[in-house]
N, C-alpha and C positions, 0 to 999 in steps of 0.2 A: 341784118334782117329787115324788119319793118322800119322804115325811116323814122328816126327819132325826132321829136319836137325839138326845135332849137330855140334857145333863149338869147335875146339881145337887149341892148339898153333901151330900145324903143319897141316894146312888144305889140303896140297897137298901130304902128305905122312907121314910115321912113323917118330918118333923122330930120329935125327942123333945120331950116336954113341957118348956116353959120355954126353948126355943130358937126362933130365928127363921131361916127359910131365906132365904138371899140371893136377891134377885130375879135372874131370868135376864137375861142381857145378851149382846149380840153381842161377838165378839172382833174388834177392829179389824184385826188382822193378816190375817185371812182375807178380810175385805172389801177390804182393800188389795190382796191377792194376786189376788182375783177381778177387780177392776177393771183392774189391770195386765195380767192375762191377756187380758181382752176388748179392751183397747187393742191388744195385739199381734195379736189376731185381725183387727181392723179394719185395722191397718197392713199385715199380710201380704197381705190381699186388695187393699188400695189400691195397694201398691207393685208388685204383680205385673206390671202393664203397663210399668212403668219398667224392668224387668229386661231387656227386649229391647234396650234402647238404652244402658244404663248398667251398668258393671261394679260400681260402688259399690252401686247398688240391688240387683243380683243377689246381692252378698255379704250385704247386710242381710237379704234374703229368705231365704237359706240359714240364717243364724244364727237368725232368728225361727222358721222351720219345724223347726229341729233340736230345739226343746224346748217350744214354746208349747202344742201340743195334749197332749203327755205331761204338762205341768204342770196343764192343765185336768183331765185324767183323774185325776191324783193327788188334786187337790182334791175331785173328784166322789167318789172312793172313800173319802176321809177322812170324808165326811158321809153315808155309806151304811150301812144296817143289814144284818147278815147273819142275823138271826133270822127265824123264820117270820113272814111279813107278816100284818098284820091286814087286815080288809076295807077300812078307810079307806086304808091304805098301798097296797093293790092298786088302789084307786080312783084314787089319786094318779098311778099309772103311766098310767092312761087319760086323766085330765084334764090332767096336766102334760107328758105326752110324746106319747101317741098322737093325741089330738085336735088339739093345736097342730101336730103334724107334718102331719096331713091338711089342716088349714086352710091352712098356708103352702105345702104342696105344690100345693094347688089354686090358690093365688094366683100361684105361679110358673108354673104351666101357663097360666093366663089371661094373665099378663104376656108370656110368650113368644109366645103366639098373637097378642096385640095388637101387639107390637113387631116380632116377626120373621115374623109371618104363618104360623107353623107351631108345633105343639106335639105332644108325645107323652105324653099322660097315662099315667103308669106309677108308682104309689106304691111299687113295689118298688125303683125306682131313684131315690134321694133327689136332689133338686136342690141343687146348690152346697153351702151350709153345713148343710143339713138332716140330713146323714149323722150328725152327732153326737147328735141326738135319738134316732135309732134305736140308736146305740151305747149310749147311757145306758140305754135300755129293756132291752137285752140284758144289759148289765152287771148291772143290778139283779135280773134274773131268775135269773142264774146264780150270783150271789154267795153265797146261802145254801148252795148245793151245794159251792162252792169252799171255804167256811169249814169244811166237814166234813173236809177233807183234812188230812193231817199236815203237808205242805209246800206250802201253797197258792202261795207265790211261785215255788217251783221248777216246779210244774206249769204255772202261767200263763206263766212264761218259756219253757218248752218249747212251749206252745201258740202264743205270739206269734212265736217263731222258726220253728216247724215249719209254721205255716199258709202260709208263703211257698212251700213245696215243693209244695203242692196246687193244681194248675191250675184245678180246679173251684170254688175259693173266689174269688169276685170281688166286685164292688160291689153285687150284689143284696142288698137289705136292709142295705147297709153292712157286710156280714159281714167282708170282708177287713180293713178299718180297725178294726172292732170287735175282732177277734182280735189284730191287730197291737198295739193299745193296751191289751189286757186286763191285761197285766202291770202297767202303771202304775196302772190303776184299783185292782187288787188290792193293790198296794203302799200306796196311800193308805189303804185300809181297814185293812191290817195295821198301819200306823203308829198309827192310832186304837185298834185292838183291843188292841195291846200297850202302849198308853199311852206311846208313845215320846216324843211332844212334851212331855207333862207330866213324865215321869220324868226326862228330861234337861234340862228347863227351856229348851226351844229357843226359846221366845217371850220370853226375857229381853232386856234392852237389848243392842243389837249392839255388839261391841267394834270398835275402829278397825281392828284387823288382819283381822277377818272381812270387813269391808266392803272393805278393800284387796285381799284375796285374791279375793273374789267379782268385783270389778271387773276384776282381772287375768285371771280365768278367761274372762269374757265378751270381754275385749279380745283374748286369745289366739285365741278362737274366731273373732272378726272378722278378725284378721290371717290366720288359716289360710284362711278363706273367700275373702279378697281375694287372697292370694299364690298360691293354687293354683286359682283360679277356672277356668282353662282345663281343668285336670284334672277338677275336679268336674263341669263341663259335659260332658266327654267320657264320663264314667261315668254321666251322667244322675242325679246325686245328688239333685236336687230331687224326682224321682219316687220315689226310695227313701224320702225323708222323708215321703211321703204315706201310707205303709203300706197302699196300696190296690191293689198289683199283686204278682203272684207273681214269684218270682225268674226263672223262664224268660221271662216277659213283659218283664222288665227286661234280658234278655240275659245273665243269669248262670245258666248251666246246670250249672256244676261243683257237686260235692257240698258244697263249703265255702261256698256262697252264703249259707247261714244265718248264717255267721260275720260277714258284712258287716252284717246287721241287728243282730246281737248287739253289734257295736262301736258302731253308731249308737245303740242303746238305752243303752249305757254313756255315750256322749257326752251323750245327752239327760238322763240322771240327774245328771251332773256340772253341766250347765248349769241344770237345775231347782234343784239345791242352791244354786248361786250366785244364781239368781233369787230364791228364797225368802229367802236370807240378806240380800238387799238390800231386802226389803220392810219398810216402817216398822211398828213394833210398836204405835204409838199412833195415835189419831185424827188424821186430816188433814182439810182442808176437802173433799176429794174422797172420803173413806172411805165415806160413806153411799151413794155411787153404786154401790159394789160389791154392794149388795142387789138391783140392778135390771139385772143383766147379761143376763138373758133377753131383755129388750127390745132391747138393743144387738145381741145375737147374731142375733135373728130379723129385725130391721129394717134393719141396716146394709147388707146385701147389696142391698136395694132402693135405698138411697141411692147406692151405688157403681155399680150396674148401668149407668146411662146414661153415666157417665164412662168406665167400662171398655170398653163396647161401641161407643161413638161414635168412639173413636180419639183423643180429645183428650189422652189421657195417653201417647201415643206421641211419641217424638222431642222430649221436653221437655228443653231444654238452656239453661243449664248445670245439671248434676246437683247441684252444691254449693248451688244455690238451690232447685230444685224438690223435691229429696228432703226437706229440712227442712220445706218447705211441706206436703208430703204427710204427714209425721209430725205436724205441728201439726194439720192437718185431721183426721187419724185420732183424735187426742185429743178434738178438738171434737165430732166425730161421736159418739164414745162418750159424752161428757158430755151432749150434746144429746138423744140418744135415751133417756137414763136420767132425764130431767127429769120433773117431775110432769105438765105438760101433755101430753107425749107418752104417758105411761103412762095418763092418763085417756082419751085418744082410742083407744088400741089395747089396752086392758085385756081387752076381750072376745075379742080374737083371740089375745093372748099368754097370758092366764090364763083360759081359758074354764071355765065351771062348768055343763055341760049336765045339769041335773037330770033332764030327760026321758030321759036315756040309761040311767039306773039303775033297777033294781027298787026300791031304797031310795033315794029322792031325797036323803036327808040325807047320803049319801056324797059328793055333789058340793058340799056346803056349804063356803064359803070360810072358812078359819081362818088369818087373816094372809095373807101372800103367799109364793109360791114362785117369785120372779121372777129367779132366776139359774140358768143352765144346769148348775150343779153340783147342783141339786136340794136345796138345803139352807136351813135357817134355824137355824144353830148358836148355842148359848148358850156361856157361859163355859167354859173348860177346867176340868175337875175338879181340885181340889187335895186330895190325900190326906194325912191326918195320919200314917198308918201304912200299910205295905204290906198288901195283902190279895189275895184271889183275883181273878183277871181275870174281868170280867163281859162276856159276849158282847153285842155291840151289833148 
């Protein structure tokens, strides 16, 4: 999507005479995190029908939805630039967000008309998973303005919490979810802008105690989801986790309703931290699939649609058998949709380059791929030999 800022060993200029710049390379950690996130997206959508008949599936669903989209937003923000965009970067918003959104919104309209016999073409109301594309577009448009503020995290936290009090903010153009997740996106950008990852060497090898604590955090979240499931269902927690409804619509009319979202955002941050801590820092056999998550994101809903709507995923018993089956299937779907043959078939839909759309056709020229929904093609983390002024990205 939007062209990511790239880091090199000489961030302020070309290499000095007699020196050789290190070649740019991807950081395995981020590809691992992207792929793990997209597997969680597929799993969340796949397991949804099981939640009606299985308390275990409902608990898994709550844990996944408590943090997986905030984690995606953090990654997206980390690879976003806050400076004034160039023409090519503005063109990327059109080619990597707007055009794919319109293509797949049209495909969903056609699918619903063929399968269900009715459709309501309305590009202002994104179908199923497409809301995140609109959210990314809005995130990138507002980030340069947010970066001008003294306390961008405080302001976006206020926006994310305060948006729920306004009944006129709804799913039109995915605005409610966009504002609800804006803090996480800004946090990702802030971490990169302040060089937090490199400064604290957060991508070093994981210690055993960090892995243990992270596993414990996720285990406690699972235990809480399971033990208090009746309560979570009584307060409609899953809808709170969508970030797409106002507090009044959720039945929370008291003045302190925003505090509930604030607590959920805190839980999401803790779970995101545990999730990132568990990600491998080195290449794995599946690491490169993290480069192609856009294909998984846009195509997996078409794979799941017949299973979800046909009713075959209802009353699957026993849960101890079918839930692992769905988990394994989710991983296989994510892997399959990221393979080269699938990319070759669907490239023109997922990564369109409509040269005819631009006054300057070269703006649609393909430079590598932008095939993950975080909109990035990040190079290696910078390693500073000495502290220096912070460079806006």
